[in-house]
N, C-alpha and C positions, 0 to 999 in steps of 0.2 A: 715730482709726483707723477704717478702713472696716469696715462690718458684714460678717461672714462669711456666705456664702450658705446655710449650714445653718440654718434658722430654727426651732429647736425651742423657744425660750423661750415664752412666754406663748401658745402655741398649744395648743388643747385637744384636738386629736386626736392622734394619734400618728404617726411619720416615714414618709415615703413613698419608694419607690424605683421606678425604671423597670426593667422586665425586660430582660435582655440577649438575646443571640442574634439580634439584628437585628429583633426584634419590639418593638412599643411597648405591652406590657402594663402595667397600672397596679396597684400594690400599695397597698392601702388602710390596712393597719395602720400606726399611728404616722405618719399623713399630716398635713403642715402645710398651711395655707391656700395658701402659695406653691407647694407641690408640686402641689396640686389645680389651681391656675391654670396651671401648667406642663403638666399633663396635658391641660387644655382646649386649650392653645395647640398642642401637638404632635399632637393627634388621638388620644391614647391613652385619653381619657376624655371623656364627655359628662355634662352635668347629669342627663339622663334615666337613664343607667346608674347614676349615683351615688345617685339617689333613687328608683329604680324601685319601684313598689308597685301593687297592684291595688285600685282604689277599690271598697269594698263597696257592693252594691246597697242602696238604701233607707237610706243613712246619714242619720241625722237626730238632732236633739237630743231627749233624753228625760229626764223627771224620774224619780228613782230609787225611786218608790213600788213598782215591780216590781223585784225584787232582781237581775235579770240584769245591771244596770248596774254592779254591784260589781266585775266583772272588768275588768282593764286593757284599754283600747280599742286592740287591736293587730290587729283583723280586717282592716285594710287591708294588712298586710304579708304577703308570700308568699315562700316559699323560691325563690330564683332564683340568679343569679350572685352571687359573693361581694361584695355591695354593702352599703351602710349598713342598708337595711331588712331584708335577710336576716340581718345580724348582730343587729339588734334582735329579730327574731323568734326567733332561736336563744338569745339570752342573757337576754331579759327575764323569762322564766319563772323564772330563777335569781336575777337581780339586782333586778328590779322598779324599774328606773331610769326607764322611760318609761310615762306614763299613757295617752297617746293619740297616734296618728299622724295626720297631716293628709291627708284624702282628696283634697285639691287639690294635694298636693306634686308629683305627676307632671306635672300640667298646668303648674305654675310652672317645673319643670325643663325641660320641652319648650319653653316660651316663651323661657327663657334660652338654650337651644341654638339656637333660630331667630334670636334677636338676635345671638348670637355669629357665626353663619354669615354675617350681613350686615355684620359688622365693628363692631356696636354692643356696647359693654361699659360697665358702670356703675362698674367699679373691682374691687378684689381680692376682693370678696364676691359678684361676679356669678355666679349659678348654684350657689353654695355652700349646702348645707343647714345650717340653724340650728335647734337645739332650745331651747325656752324653758321656764323654770320655770313651773309651773302657777299662778302668781299674776300673770303678765304677760298682759294681755288682748289678744285678737285679734278683729277684726271679720270672722269667717269661720265655717267649720263646726266649728272647734275649740271646746271648752269651756274656761272659765277658772274654777277651782273651789277653789283652795288645798288640793286633795286631798279636799275635803268633798263628800259626796253632796248636801248641802243646796243647793249652787249648780249642780248639774248641769242644763243647759238654759238657764242665764242667758245673756242676749245683751248684749254691750257695744255702746255707741253708735258706737265708733270703735276703731281700733287704739291700743294704748298708744303713747306718744311714741317709745320706742326701736324698736318694731316698725315704725312708719311709716318711720323712718330706715333700718332694715334692708331694708325692701322697696324704698325708693328706691335703695339701694345694690345692688339686684339679688339679694339673698339669697332662698333658698327656705326658707319656714317649714316645718320638718319635723314638728313636733308639740310636745307638752307633756311636761315632765319631772316626775317624782315629787318629793315633799317630805314632811317630817313635817307632818301636817295643821295648817292655819292657821300654817304656818311655825314650828312648835314653840311656839306661843303658845296652846295649848289647855289643857294641864294640866302640873302639876309632878309628877315631875322631867323630863318630856319624853317624846317619842314615838320617839326613836332611828330616825328615817327611815320611820315607818309613817304611812300615810293610808288612809282607807276606800276611796278610788278606786284607789290605786296599790298597796296592800299594803305588805309589809315590804321596804324597800330593803336591799340587802346590799353590803358592801364587797367589791369584786372581788379583792382581794389575800388577805384572810382573811375568809371569809364570816360568821364569828361575831363579827368585830370591829365596833365602832361605826362606821357610815359617816358619822356626824356630820351636822349640818344647820344651816340649813334648806335650803340649795341643794344638797340631797343628790343628787337625780336627775341634775342637770347635771354634777356632779363624777364620779359613777359612769359615766355615759354617755361622758364624755370619757375617763376612765381606761380603759374597756373598748372604746374605738374604736367606739362606737355612734353617734357624731355628729361632724360636722366642726367645728362650733362650738357651744358651749352658753352660754346667757346666764342668769344668776341674779340674785339680789338679796341685800342684807345690811342688817339693822338692827343686830345685834350678833353677829359671828362667822359669819354665815350663808354667806358665801363663803369666808372664810379657813379655817374649821374643816374643812369637807368637802374643800377643796383639799388641805390637809395630810394628812388621813386617807385620801385616795384617790390620792395621789401625782400630782397635776396642779398646774399653775400657776393661781393665782386672783388676779384683780385686783379689789380693792374701791376704786372711785373716790371722790374727794372728793364729799361730798354736794352735789348741784346740778349737778355736771359732766354727768350724764346725767339725763334727765327721768324723773320718777316718775308722770306722768299715765298713767292706765289701768293702774296697778299696784295690786293690793290693798294698802292702806296700813296701816302700824302707827304710825309717827311721822315727820312731815316733818323733824324734827331729825336723824334718823339714817338713814332709808331711802335706799338708793342702788342703782343697777342696774349690774352689771358681770358678773363671772363668769369662766368658763374661756375667756377670749377673748384673741386676739393683739392687739397694738397697732393693726393695721388694722381690727379690729372696734371698738376704742375710738374710732378716728378716725370711724367711721361713726355711732356712737350718741351722741357728745357734742354739746352745743350748746343754744341757747335754744329753749324751747317755751312758747308763750303759755299753755298749760294748766298749766304749772308755772313761771310767770313769775318769781316772786320768787327762787326758788332757782337756776334756770338762768341768769337774768340776772347774779346775783351771782357765780356760778362761771365764767361765760364768759371772764372776764379771765385764767383759768388755762390756757385752751386755747392750746397753742403754735402759732405760725405754722409751717406745714409738717407738722403732725400728729405722731403719736407713734412711727411706725415708725422715724423717724430716730434714735431713742434706743436702738435695738438695737445697742449698741456692745460689742465684745468687751473693750475696756479700760475698761468702765463703772465699775469699782471704783477705778480709779487716782485718788488724791487725795481720795476721799470720806472724810468724817468720820462714823464709825459709833459710836453709843453702845450700850453693853450695860448695861441697867438691872439693878440687884440684884433678886433674888427670882424670877427666871424660869428660870435654868438649874441649879436645885438638884436634879439627878438623882443617884441613888446612885452611888457610885464603882464602877467596873468594869462598869457597864451600857453597852450599845451606844450609847444616846443620849448619855451623858456623854462617851464617847470621841469619837464622831462630831462632836458639836457643837464640841468643843475643836479638832478638826482643821479644821472649817469656819472657825472664827474665825482660825486660823493661815493658812488659804488666803486669806482676805480681806486679811490683812496682806501676804502674798506678792504679791497682785495690786495692791498699792499703796494700800490703804485704811489710814487711821489709825483703829485700833480702840481705843476708850476704855472701859475696864471700871470696875466699882464705882461706877456712877452711881445716884442715888436719885430716883425719882419721888415727889413729895410726896403724902402721904395715900393711898398705894397700897392699904392695907387697907380704907379707906373706899370707894375706887373699886370694889373687888371685892365689896363688900357692897351688894346691890341695895336694901336697906331704908335703910341709913345714907346712901347716896349720893343717894337720892331717885329712883333710876331706876324702881323698881317703881311708886311713886306716880304718876310722870309717864306711864309707858307704859300703865298700865291705863286711865287716863282718855283719853289720846290715841287709843288703839286703838278704843275704842267710838265716839268722835266721828268719826274718820276712816273706819272701816268703814261706819258708817251713812250717811255722805255718799257713799261709793263705791257702796253698794247702791242708794241713791236715784237715782243717775245712770244706772243700767243701763236699757236699753230694755225688757228683761223680766228678772225674777228670781223664782224660787219663794219666796225670802225677801227681806225688805226691811229687816231690822234684826238686830243681835246677839241681841236677845231671841228673835226667830223662829228663828235658828240654834240657840240653846240648846233651844228647844222641839222643833225638828226632831230633834236628837240624842236627846232624851228619848223621842220617838215612834219612833225607830229605834235602840234600844240595842244590838241584835245587830250590825247592819251597821256602826254607828259604834264598836263595841267600847267601849261606855260603861263597862261593869264593869271592863274591863282598864285603860283609860286615863283615864276620868273627863273632866271639863271644868272643873276648878277655876279655871283662869285666866280662861276665858270668863265664869264666874259672878262672879268678882271684878271683872272689867272692867265687866260689866253693872251692878254695884252702884255704880259711880261716877256723879257728877253734873256732869260738865264740868270745865273748867279754872278752878278757884277759887283762893283764896289759897294753899292747901297745895300745889297742883300748880304754881303759878307760882313758889313758893319752891323747890320741888324742881328745876324747870328751871334756875333761877338757880344753884342749888347744883351741878348737873351741869356747867354752863358754867364755873363757877369752878374746879371740880376739874380740868378739862381745861386751862384757861388757866394756872393756878398749878401744874399738875403736869407732864405730858409736854411741853406747849408751852413752858413756862418752861425746862425742862431742855434742850430742843433749841435754843432761842434763846440761852441762857446759854453753852452749849458749842459753838454754831455747828455743829450736827450736820446732816448730810444725811439721816440715818435713825437710828432705833433698830432693833436686831435682837433678836428674841425667838423662842422655839421655837413651832412650830405656830401656833395662834391665841390663844396665851396673853395677848397684849396687845390682843385684839379689843375688850374693854371700854374699855381706855385710849384707843383710837382712836375709839370709838363716840360718846362724849358730845358732841363738837364736830364730828363729820362728817369726821374725818381719814382719809386714804387708807392702804392697805396692799397689799403684794404678797406672796403665799406661793409658795415654790418648793420642789419635792421636795428633802429633805435626807438621807433614808436609810430603813432598814427595821429594826425592832427584832428581838429574839431569836425572835419568833414569825412574823416576816415582815410585821408591820403597818407601814404607811408612817408617816413623820413628816416635818415640813417646817420651813422657816425663814421667818420673816416680816420683811420690810423695811417699817417704818412711818414715815410722815413727816407734815409739816404740810400744810395745805390747799394744793393746787396742786403738790405735790411729785412728781406722777406721772412727769415726765420723768426725774428723777434716780433714782426708785425703779425704773423700768424699766431704766435703765442698769445699776444695781447687780444687779438680779435676773437680767438677761440674762447679764451677765458671770459671775456666780456659777454660773448654770445651765450655761453653756458650759464652764467650767473644771472643774466637778465631774461633770457628766453622770451624775447619780444615778439618774434614772428608769429603771425596768424595766417591761415589760408585766405585767399582772395574772397572778397565779398560781392564783387560785381555790382557795386552801387552805380546809379545813373550819373 
């Protein structure tokens, strides 16, 4: 069946409409990428209007020894017409979704407008502003810090692989989004969306609710219509969890489908770049990268001819075999979640899916135990090695090792809120000594748990996807780099969003997008943020 023109699925901004009465005004709230391109085409919108900002004088990189750098870097935004930067300026003091805006965004937008005037376009992202999670490096005047003051002023040698692809597609790099510092790998039990540079991120639906992480800022910015496209990363739940918690669609691609070069790393086994992006964004960022050669070469076989947009099918649930593993939907009777999820499973059946319940993922209790599974053993060692390698490759950095980051935090306990949050995970990682026999055994164990668990289940039952609530299956999908797509599913008694996740085997993105889009179109759950206390 042909795709319907209303493209709301996997688009991270919110829907757009053209004003009536004979004028061609453009409404930005709930705007899709296709709607933005339509505005460009019919003259109701320019990239400059979409991304207008005033570049601050004397913008330069600074090291945070002087504490003025603790504030979010929004000095480039000024109130003007109801455009993206105006909305960031108005909402960011409340939501803390954006760490820094790009002083060169206006020039990039003007260049896109000039190219469009001459008939030159690079594709559906041409002139569209994109907000990046603050661990995705850019070779420009933006910082890349993982939310930490220790990396303020560091200079990357080159754009991250996905950023280079976005620029080639004509996208405008709008700025960097907030995250729990070090992508929530600083201390236990976690930072709930806080970083020293960006402050405390807040859920735009219920401000006191957990915004989840670690791609927190990208999800909030998308939900609150602060950016047209946002790009994040995931190691374990980092895209899927904030997508569910902030009522946006989130795509976690198969590991290696998108390059991780130039992204502050945790583990090459699990790190992937995706986020609140439509399939046209996925089309732009997938592919081989010589700087992440092994993973991107292996995953390139999964990229479909003709790209991912073709899988936005309204009948995408028809004929799909969907598994419902035990242990995930055990919500109390009478709760909104219990009732709504039951309705959603019935909806999938009504749309032609074969829904198979009461399935068992082998060793699920072990998978969810980071110590027994070996995940903690592996991650702690991998993070130190990978981070130190990343820091050593920077053209300039105030710190060159995890040990120096720990020392920086000790020297700046107030700014880094060391008393409140600690840095226990960083200390545990620093105490590791490379990938030895214990770490290798842990990695083998993780692979076995995935192959003999969810992968065996899906193969045995010939499933197209497993469906679980929110990001509950993120760990199940993480060990072997499996993909997942989260779609808004509802709002609980307090108005806090929740989602549904379609998870699959490596390379299953086409069928996951089909199912997610069809589900989204038939349910139409998403509502704009309510900013409840």
